[in-house]
Rosetta silent file (secondary structure, phi, psi, omega in degrees, C-alpha in Angstrom):
SEQUENCE: MSAEHAVIVHADADLLAEAVAARLTVKLIDAQSARGSASVVLTGGRVAAAVYRAVAASPALGAVDWSRVDVWWGDERFLPAGHPDRNETQARQALLDLVPLDPARVRPMAPSDGPDGDDPEAAAARYAAQLARVAEGSADLPYFDLVLLGVGEDGHVASVFPEQPAAYETRPVAAVRGAPKPPPVRITLTLPAINTADEVWLIATGPGKAAAIGMAVSGAGAVQVPAGGVEGVGRTLWLLDRAAAAQLPAKAVSLRS
SCORE:     score description
SCORE:     0.000 S_00000001
   1 L     0.000  129.390 -179.701   32.467   38.404   80.434 S_00000001
   2 L   -79.096  156.297 -179.799   34.378   40.061   77.597 S_00000001
   3 L   -68.897  150.928  177.793   33.510   39.412   73.966 S_00000001
   4 E   -79.075  138.756  174.199   35.408   36.764   72.051 S_00000001
   5 E  -125.350  136.452  179.022   37.885   37.920   69.413 S_00000001
   6 E  -150.271  148.402  174.036   39.427   35.604   66.827 S_00000001
   7 E  -118.525  122.733 -178.081   41.378   35.776   63.593 S_00000001
   8 E  -121.887  124.199 -173.147   40.861   32.887   61.195 S_00000001
   9 E  -114.687  129.087  176.587   43.041   32.662   58.114 S_00000001
  10 E  -110.595  159.745 -170.404   42.299   30.582   55.017 S_00000001
  11 L   -61.964  -40.489 -176.924   44.707   29.751   52.221 S_00000001
  12 L  -152.121  177.186 -174.109   43.085   31.839   49.500 S_00000001
  13 H   -65.463  -36.078 -179.158   40.043   33.910   48.599 S_00000001
  14 H   -66.031  -45.894  178.221   38.064   30.994   47.161 S_00000001
  15 H   -65.110  -36.603  177.801   38.445   28.865   50.281 S_00000001
  16 H   -60.778  -47.970 -178.971   37.634   31.872   52.428 S_00000001
  17 H   -59.880  -42.438  179.114   34.360   32.498   50.586 S_00000001
  18 H   -64.312  -41.879 -178.341   33.327   28.859   50.934 S_00000001
  19 H   -68.088  -41.205  179.134   34.193   28.811   54.634 S_00000001
  20 H   -65.889  -38.980  177.490   32.359   32.065   55.382 S_00000001
  21 H   -59.987  -42.563  178.347   29.303   30.786   53.490 S_00000001
  22 H   -64.531  -43.189  177.938   29.265   27.660   55.648 S_00000001
  23 H   -60.791  -43.536 -177.949   29.627   29.745   58.812 S_00000001
  24 H   -62.701  -44.377  178.914   26.838   32.070   57.710 S_00000001
  25 H   -60.053  -45.720  179.645   24.454   29.192   57.028 S_00000001
  26 H   -64.519  -40.459 -179.752   25.137   27.658   60.443 S_00000001
  27 H   -61.320  -43.162  179.040   24.769   31.038   62.148 S_00000001
  28 H   -64.821  -43.187  179.262   21.317   31.566   60.604 S_00000001
  29 H   -62.262  -45.377 -178.637   20.204   28.037   61.540 S_00000001
  30 H   -65.068  -39.999  179.173   21.444   28.438   65.115 S_00000001
  31 H   -63.792  -41.555  178.812   19.768   31.836   65.493 S_00000001
  32 H   -67.226  -36.048  177.457   16.459   30.449   64.291 S_00000001
  33 H   -65.066  -37.028 -176.809   16.762   27.514   66.649 S_00000001
  34 H   -82.441  -37.498 -170.395   17.396   29.860   69.582 S_00000001
  35 H  -121.978   -9.831 -177.615   15.032   32.745   68.787 S_00000001
  36 L    92.110  -15.207  178.200   12.697   31.556   66.034 S_00000001
  37 L  -150.912  173.448  178.660   14.158   33.988   63.502 S_00000001
  38 E  -138.156  145.958 -179.434   17.502   35.354   62.349 S_00000001
  39 E  -128.882  124.197 -177.444   18.663   38.871   61.548 S_00000001
  40 E  -129.803  140.937  176.543   21.659   39.590   59.325 S_00000001
  41 E  -107.747  119.123 -173.953   23.209   42.834   58.107 S_00000001
  42 E   -89.743  158.539  174.765   24.765   42.429   54.666 S_00000001
  43 L  -121.782  179.868  178.458   27.779   44.081   53.111 S_00000001
  44 L  -122.162 -177.335  179.462   28.934   44.565   49.532 S_00000001
  45 L   109.627  170.668 -175.772   32.044   43.952   47.460 S_00000001
  46 H   -63.703  -43.516 -178.785   33.627   41.107   45.533 S_00000001
  47 H   -65.426  -42.651  179.240   34.278   38.893   48.540 S_00000001
  48 H   -60.795  -43.086  179.226   30.729   39.350   49.811 S_00000001
  49 H   -61.007  -39.744  178.043   29.308   38.450   46.415 S_00000001
  50 H   -64.405  -38.240  177.375   31.417   35.285   46.382 S_00000001
  51 H   -63.794  -45.829 -178.220   30.114   34.390   49.848 S_00000001
  52 H   -63.808  -39.722  178.025   26.494   34.919   48.793 S_00000001
  53 H   -64.689  -37.909  179.100   26.972   32.781   45.675 S_00000001
  54 H   -67.761  -36.786  174.956   28.513   30.038   47.802 S_00000001
  55 H   -61.990  -45.290 -178.872   25.538   30.134   50.177 S_00000001
  56 H   -61.886  -30.905 -178.436   23.171   29.846   47.209 S_00000001
  57 H   -90.597   -3.093 -174.200   25.102   26.824   45.923 S_00000001
  58 L   -73.046  140.261  173.637   25.356   25.104   49.305 S_00000001
  59 L   -62.326  -20.020 -178.830   23.624   21.741   49.866 S_00000001
  60 L   -90.089    6.953 -176.622   22.554   23.178   53.238 S_00000001
  61 H   -53.266  -43.029 -176.645   20.641   26.081   51.660 S_00000001
  62 H   -74.590   -8.109  177.816   17.288   24.502   52.486 S_00000001
  63 H   -74.535  -17.480  176.091   18.191   24.039   56.145 S_00000001
  64 L   -89.714  133.607  171.278   17.580   27.763   56.664 S_00000001
  65 L   -85.584   93.403 -172.987   13.970   28.908   56.928 S_00000001
  66 H   -67.105  -20.291  177.757   14.452   31.919   54.699 S_00000001
  67 H   -70.871  -12.013 -179.921   10.951   33.197   55.407 S_00000001
  68 H  -116.983   32.073  175.176   12.140   33.910   58.952 S_00000001
  69 E  -112.090  125.695  172.928   15.310   35.822   58.060 S_00000001
  70 E   -93.155  128.437 -176.067   15.440   39.595   58.492 S_00000001
  71 E  -116.376  125.292  175.331   17.827   41.224   56.023 S_00000001
  72 E  -123.908  173.570  175.486   19.371   44.658   56.537 S_00000001
  73 E  -125.416  143.186  178.025   22.301   46.452   54.943 S_00000001
  74 L   -78.772  -30.208  175.539   25.331   48.006   56.608 S_00000001
  75 E  -161.854  167.246 -179.395   25.778   50.611   53.921 S_00000001
  76 E  -151.497  144.780  171.643   24.643   51.514   50.444 S_00000001
  77 E   -79.666  127.625 -173.514   25.824   53.520   47.488 S_00000001
  78 L   -80.217   82.675 -175.713   23.253   56.274   46.974 S_00000001
  79 L  -130.811  167.613 -179.228   22.374   55.358   43.405 S_00000001
  80 L   -62.325  153.398  178.012   19.118   54.637   41.549 S_00000001
  81 L   -54.831  136.289  179.214   17.206   51.447   42.321 S_00000001
  82 L    81.737   -2.549  179.689   18.578   48.466   40.426 S_00000001
  83 L   -61.606  136.622 -176.138   21.915   50.135   39.668 S_00000001
  84 L   -63.312  -19.111  179.813   24.573   47.416   39.312 S_00000001
  85 L   -88.540   -4.044  176.865   26.853   49.169   41.812 S_00000001
  86 L   -74.703  140.049  177.438   24.297   49.077   44.612 S_00000001
  87 H   -61.937  -35.131  177.585   24.999   46.537   47.334 S_00000001
  88 H   -60.436  -45.966 -179.133   21.325   45.590   47.276 S_00000001
  89 H   -59.604  -45.128  179.921   21.482   44.724   43.569 S_00000001
  90 H   -59.965  -47.206 -176.971   24.559   42.578   44.120 S_00000001
  91 H   -67.292  -37.932  178.651   23.037   40.678   47.025 S_00000001
  92 H   -64.535  -44.250 -178.117   19.756   40.077   45.226 S_00000001
  93 H   -66.529  -38.718 -175.145   21.477   38.692   42.138 S_00000001
  94 H   -80.195  -31.533 -172.972   23.859   36.462   44.103 S_00000001
  95 L  -147.316  -52.676 -164.606   21.465   35.094   46.729 S_00000001
  96 H   -61.511  -37.547  179.678   18.345   36.931   47.826 S_00000001
  97 H   -74.527   -5.315 -176.049   16.332   36.455   44.641 S_00000001
  98 H  -102.952   -3.847 -177.866   17.108   32.726   44.776 S_00000001
  99 L  -125.902  154.975 -173.619   15.639   31.983   48.209 S_00000001
 100 L   -81.838   65.224  176.741   12.049   32.253   49.558 S_00000001
 101 L   -71.507  155.380  169.192   12.490   35.360   51.697 S_00000001
 102 L   -82.241  114.438 -176.464    9.537   37.278   53.089 S_00000001
 103 H   -54.144  -31.375 -179.140    9.713   40.552   51.094 S_00000001
 104 H   -69.078  -16.129 -178.400    8.503   42.496   54.137 S_00000001
 105 H  -102.412    5.985  175.614   11.600   41.351   56.038 S_00000001
 106 E  -105.176  115.484 -168.509   14.090   42.516   53.395 S_00000001
 107 L  -126.229   83.541  177.317   14.887   46.143   54.148 S_00000001
 108 L   -74.959  160.190  171.994   17.302   47.858   51.757 S_00000001
 109 L   -74.304  149.022 -174.646   18.413   51.448   52.140 S_00000001
 110 L   -63.309  142.956  174.944   16.566   53.907   49.925 S_00000001
 111 L   -82.083  171.332 -178.827   17.920   54.589   46.415 S_00000001
 112 L   -71.972  -14.480  174.739   18.608   58.053   45.032 S_00000001
 113 L  -107.163   24.343 -179.318   15.397   57.861   42.986 S_00000001
 114 L   -89.318 -161.195 -173.443   13.356   56.746   45.999 S_00000001
 115 L   -64.557  -20.922 -179.308   10.836   58.586   48.185 S_00000001
 116 L   -96.467    2.438 -178.029   13.423   61.050   49.500 S_00000001
 117 L    62.367 -151.948 -175.834   14.745   62.005   46.093 S_00000001
 118 L   -87.880   57.359 -176.511   18.386   62.956   45.859 S_00000001
 119 L  -132.700   91.546 -175.317   18.694   63.663   49.598 S_00000001
 120 H   -65.744  -28.535  177.523   20.939   61.170   51.409 S_00000001
 121 H   -64.739  -42.785  177.531   20.335   62.791   54.804 S_00000001
 122 H   -66.301  -37.593  178.455   16.599   62.195   54.480 S_00000001
 123 H   -66.602  -37.618  177.545   17.234   58.636   53.273 S_00000001
 124 H   -65.384  -42.318  178.312   19.505   58.006   56.276 S_00000001
 125 H   -64.179  -37.169  177.679   16.828   59.330   58.633 S_00000001
 126 H   -62.730  -42.287 -179.036   14.262   57.101   56.929 S_00000001
 127 H   -68.303  -38.675  177.300   16.433   54.016   57.503 S_00000001
 128 H   -61.348  -41.233  178.551   16.997   54.967   61.129 S_00000001
 129 H   -65.946  -37.047  178.494   13.236   55.264   61.604 S_00000001
 130 H   -65.172  -42.817  176.259   12.723   51.889   59.953 S_00000001
 131 H   -59.808  -44.751 -178.047   15.241   50.294   62.305 S_00000001
 132 H   -65.025  -34.336 -179.897   13.534   51.896   65.302 S_00000001
 133 H   -65.026  -32.245 -178.524   10.109   50.629   64.222 S_00000001
 134 H   -85.549  -20.882 -178.463   11.346   47.046   64.272 S_00000001
 135 L   -65.436  157.212  178.881   13.240   47.466   67.547 S_00000001
 136 L   -92.910  143.253  176.885   11.696   46.286   70.799 S_00000001
 137 L    62.663 -134.215 -178.108   10.652   48.672   73.519 S_00000001
 138 L   -95.636    8.569 -178.186   12.440   51.998   73.515 S_00000001
 139 L   -67.946  152.717  177.324   15.505   50.743   71.653 S_00000001
 140 L   -88.262  -15.958 -173.307   16.680   52.511   68.496 S_00000001
 141 L  -134.044  145.413  171.833   17.848   49.323   66.837 S_00000001
 142 L   -73.736  172.623  175.731   16.538   45.779   66.413 S_00000001
 143 L   -75.153  128.478  174.705   18.545   42.762   67.498 S_00000001
 144 L  -108.427  118.407  172.107   21.220   41.824   64.956 S_00000001
 145 L   -67.348  -36.793 -171.587   22.501   38.268   65.106 S_00000001
 146 E  -154.056  135.082  168.548   25.259   39.105   62.670 S_00000001
 147 E  -115.344  124.803  174.453   26.807   42.046   60.852 S_00000001
 148 E   -95.863  135.660  179.973   29.002   41.252   57.849 S_00000001
 149 E  -135.997  137.253  162.955   31.680   43.791   56.945 S_00000001
 150 E   -86.736  170.532  178.844   34.291   44.129   54.262 S_00000001
 151 L  -129.914  127.249  179.375   37.472   46.047   55.010 S_00000001
 152 L   -82.563  167.364  178.906   38.922   48.673   52.682 S_00000001
 153 L   -63.902  -22.368  176.140   42.582   49.270   51.970 S_00000001
 154 L   -94.296    3.675  179.847   42.330   52.370   54.147 S_00000001
 155 L    87.547    9.949  179.014   40.658   50.412   56.935 S_00000001
 156 L   -75.037  152.900  173.549   37.126   51.639   56.283 S_00000001
 157 E  -131.320  149.100 -170.460   34.133   49.451   57.101 S_00000001
 158 L    49.295 -129.839  171.730   30.626   49.922   55.705 S_00000001
 159 L  -116.945   37.527  172.654   30.925   53.535   54.489 S_00000001
 160 E   -96.849  105.442 -175.770   32.700   54.774   57.596 S_00000001
 161 L  -100.804  152.990 -179.284   35.967   56.156   56.209 S_00000001
 162 L   -55.742  133.486  174.127   38.996   57.314   58.210 S_00000001
 163 L    65.232    4.166  177.932   38.735   60.861   59.552 S_00000001
 164 L   -85.017  160.005 -176.990   35.397   61.415   57.778 S_00000001
 165 H   -53.352  -36.469 -178.465   32.368   62.782   59.688 S_00000001
 166 H   -62.365  -23.510  179.295   30.699   59.358   59.868 S_00000001
 167 H   -69.848  -18.776  179.193   33.649   58.105   61.937 S_00000001
 168 H  -103.184   -3.506 -170.198   32.587   60.516   64.703 S_00000001
 169 L   -71.730  139.221  177.070   28.839   59.950   64.321 S_00000001
 170 L  -107.158  -16.556  175.283   26.772   58.718   67.260 S_00000001
 171 L   -69.335  157.442 -175.778   23.426   58.367   65.458 S_00000001
 172 L   -70.543  -28.292 -177.443   22.750   54.844   64.117 S_00000001
 173 E  -133.084  138.038 -178.324   22.604   55.839   60.446 S_00000001
 174 E  -134.400  148.999  168.393   24.486   58.591   58.641 S_00000001
 175 E   -84.544  146.839  179.258   24.642   60.118   55.192 S_00000001
 176 E  -122.747  125.793  173.775   28.090   60.263   53.620 S_00000001
 177 L  -121.973  142.255  178.710   29.158   62.954   51.172 S_00000001
 178 L    72.629   31.743  176.729   32.590   63.180   49.605 S_00000001
 179 L   -59.551  140.216 -179.131   33.599   59.576   50.259 S_00000001
 180 L   -69.402  -13.190  177.628   37.177   58.991   49.081 S_00000001
 181 L  -114.787  130.287 -177.588   36.020   55.902   47.186 S_00000001
 182 L   -68.694  151.899   -5.507   33.409   56.317   44.436 S_00000001
 183 L   -73.759  155.474 -173.111   30.566   56.901   44.436 S_00000001
 184 L   -75.128  -20.324 -176.457   31.005   59.831   46.828 S_00000001
 185 L  -106.773  128.353 -173.042   27.449   59.836   48.232 S_00000001
 186 E  -148.503  171.309  171.036   26.419   56.935   50.455 S_00000001
 187 E  -127.329  141.767 -176.483   24.344   55.876   53.458 S_00000001
 188 E  -147.628  145.510  160.708   25.863   53.872   56.293 S_00000001
 189 E   -66.483  146.424  178.516   25.287   52.324   59.663 S_00000001
 190 L   -93.135  170.002 -179.229   27.680   53.927   62.102 S_00000001
 191 H   -60.153  -41.078  177.022   30.114   52.149   64.390 S_00000001
 192 H   -59.032  -35.150  178.227   27.827   52.468   67.448 S_00000001
 193 H   -72.231  -45.060  179.223   25.056   50.727   65.497 S_00000001
 194 H   -57.464  -39.955 -173.908   27.338   48.026   64.094 S_00000001
 195 L   -77.918    3.855  171.866   28.678   47.291   67.553 S_00000001
 196 L   -85.837  -10.332 -176.371   25.242   46.363   68.925 S_00000001
 197 L   -69.400  150.198  174.690   25.305   43.095   66.936 S_00000001
 198 L   -61.025  -47.636  177.600   25.818   39.777   68.682 S_00000001
 199 E  -130.061  143.649  171.303   28.547   38.916   66.194 S_00000001
 200 E  -126.109  128.735  177.624   30.505   41.012   63.702 S_00000001
 201 E  -113.989  124.946  175.850   32.589   39.364   60.996 S_00000001
 202 E  -103.331  120.293 -170.094   35.229   41.357   59.132 S_00000001
 203 E  -118.892  125.384 -176.823   36.034   39.653   55.832 S_00000001
 204 E  -152.385  149.601  177.227   38.982   40.603   53.665 S_00000001
 205 L  -136.353  156.048  170.125   41.306   39.240   50.998 S_00000001
 206 L    94.070  150.708 -176.597   44.428   40.389   49.213 S_00000001
 207 H   -66.777  -22.669 -179.577   47.725   42.074   50.095 S_00000001
 208 H   -65.918  -19.508 -179.594   46.272   45.559   49.688 S_00000001
 209 H   -93.206  -10.695 -167.394   44.302   45.124   52.910 S_00000001
 210 H   -61.809  -43.260 -176.353   47.179   43.747   54.991 S_00000001
 211 H   -64.969  -46.085 -179.393   48.543   47.011   56.415 S_00000001
 212 H   -64.145  -39.967  179.562   45.144   48.319   57.517 S_00000001
 213 H   -66.235  -40.954  176.989   44.198   44.960   59.044 S_00000001
 214 H   -58.549  -43.112  178.838   47.487   44.805   60.911 S_00000001
 215 H   -67.703  -42.249 -177.730   46.838   48.248   62.397 S_00000001
 216 H   -63.325  -46.864 -178.202   43.206   47.488   63.234 S_00000001
 217 H   -68.474  -27.586 -179.810   43.956   44.224   65.029 S_00000001
 218 L   -82.735   -1.778  173.461   46.846   45.872   66.860 S_00000001
 219 L   104.732   23.366  176.827   44.529   48.465   68.355 S_00000001
 220 L   -62.740  152.194 -178.173   44.524   51.474   66.030 S_00000001
 221 L   -66.418  150.913 -175.257   41.936   54.108   66.852 S_00000001
 222 L   -66.778  -29.283  179.275   38.483   53.887   65.309 S_00000001
 223 L   -73.270  -42.014 -179.454   38.716   57.331   63.707 S_00000001
 224 L   -75.211  -39.594  179.132   42.057   56.604   62.031 S_00000001
 225 L  -135.518   89.905 -174.841   41.211   52.983   61.137 S_00000001
 226 H   -52.084  -33.495  178.340   37.454   52.403   61.481 S_00000001
 227 H   -58.804  -26.658  179.020   37.893   48.620   61.317 S_00000001
 228 H   -73.882  -11.682  179.352   39.761   48.917   64.597 S_00000001
 229 H   -99.366    9.819 -177.601   36.633   50.270   66.251 S_00000001
 230 L   -92.889  132.755  177.650   34.445   47.277   65.442 S_00000001
 231 L  -157.262  116.169  174.288   33.443   44.907   68.225 S_00000001
 232 L   -70.734  154.978 -179.918   30.490   42.543   68.430 S_00000001
 233 L   -63.900  -42.415 -178.193   28.732   42.119   71.752 S_00000001
 234 L  -100.347  -39.121 -175.556   29.380   38.381   71.782 S_00000001
 235 E  -157.687  142.494  173.699   32.067   37.767   69.196 S_00000001
 236 E  -123.095  120.948 -179.752   34.247   39.555   66.660 S_00000001
 237 E  -115.684  130.423  167.496   35.740   37.440   63.874 S_00000001
 238 E   -98.693  117.366 -177.519   38.377   38.456   61.382 S_00000001
 239 E  -114.766  108.080 -166.344   38.017   36.098   58.406 S_00000001
 240 E  -130.931  158.919  164.409   40.984   36.541   56.088 S_00000001
 241 E   -94.276  171.976 -173.347   43.032   34.949   53.377 S_00000001
 242 L   -60.965  -37.174 -178.550   46.784   34.613   53.861 S_00000001
 243 L   -64.677  -42.102 -179.538   47.591   37.702   51.830 S_00000001
 244 L   -69.675  -24.003 -178.304   45.296   39.914   53.904 S_00000001
 245 L   -93.672    8.258 -169.365   46.768   38.480   57.116 S_00000001
 246 L   -64.171  -25.237 -177.026   50.379   39.007   56.072 S_00000001
 247 L  -108.082   19.068  175.146   51.080   41.851   58.513 S_00000001
 248 L   -86.746  142.088  171.340   49.415   40.343   61.557 S_00000001
 249 L   -65.215  145.051 -175.578   51.555   39.247   64.489 S_00000001
 250 H   -56.798  -33.441 -177.338   51.594   35.473   64.774 S_00000001
 251 H   -68.468  -17.054 -177.610   50.016   35.616   68.243 S_00000001
 252 H   -80.999  -16.932 -173.372   46.918   37.317   66.786 S_00000001
 253 L   -95.139  118.089 -176.063   46.006   34.357   64.591 S_00000001
 254 L   -90.950  -20.456 -177.520   43.953   31.735   66.392 S_00000001
 255 E  -157.891  135.765  174.729   43.453   29.330   63.499 S_00000001
 256 E  -122.274  143.960  177.546   44.902   28.819   60.054 S_00000001
 257 L  -147.041    0.000    0.000   43.449   26.594   57.337 S_00000001
């Protein structure tokens, strides 16, 4: 059975954030009901922050057993701990510090002032080892119920940028140097790692993303448009506002709201 693919378009960025927050809450509840725990890979950016704030404000917040949620990150800016531009800092301020998570199950990528010093390759290897320790059996990666991804104007996801070395990487975690978007040094899950998740949601707003999304959904290559190389094992969802969906063929959109 092939994986499900769907494009869901909401009227604007605010409605999109609220809808994704509701979906995320239900996904965590359903995963815990099925497996006893839930595992989510977080992303960064303005839309992600809005989603996390909406989850924190949701009346259903308490329906999730946050002590049984495993939190990972899809990528990180290689900056000092607590830096406001780190995805970890953003997620903690918007949601994570507001819910009763088990600290041992929250696993951020190492900062540039962490145990590996200013060495992103060593930090990437450390994260890969951490993933492998939690994985079952001989697997390199744990089970991910859900990976959340933003989409850049160039079609990048996580910190996998078009034509950059990470776009060709087969290891689960890679260091990134010379990223075209600041800061230039980053750590990222690679596409092979992202694509092990049960579900992957690509979330984007605004007209600046429309061309890249149109190419990705139409089948552009993963090296040229990394978003086009994303596919969850069970389901891949594109969650967009109308502006971001402006260059999609009508047949690609399964639901509008």
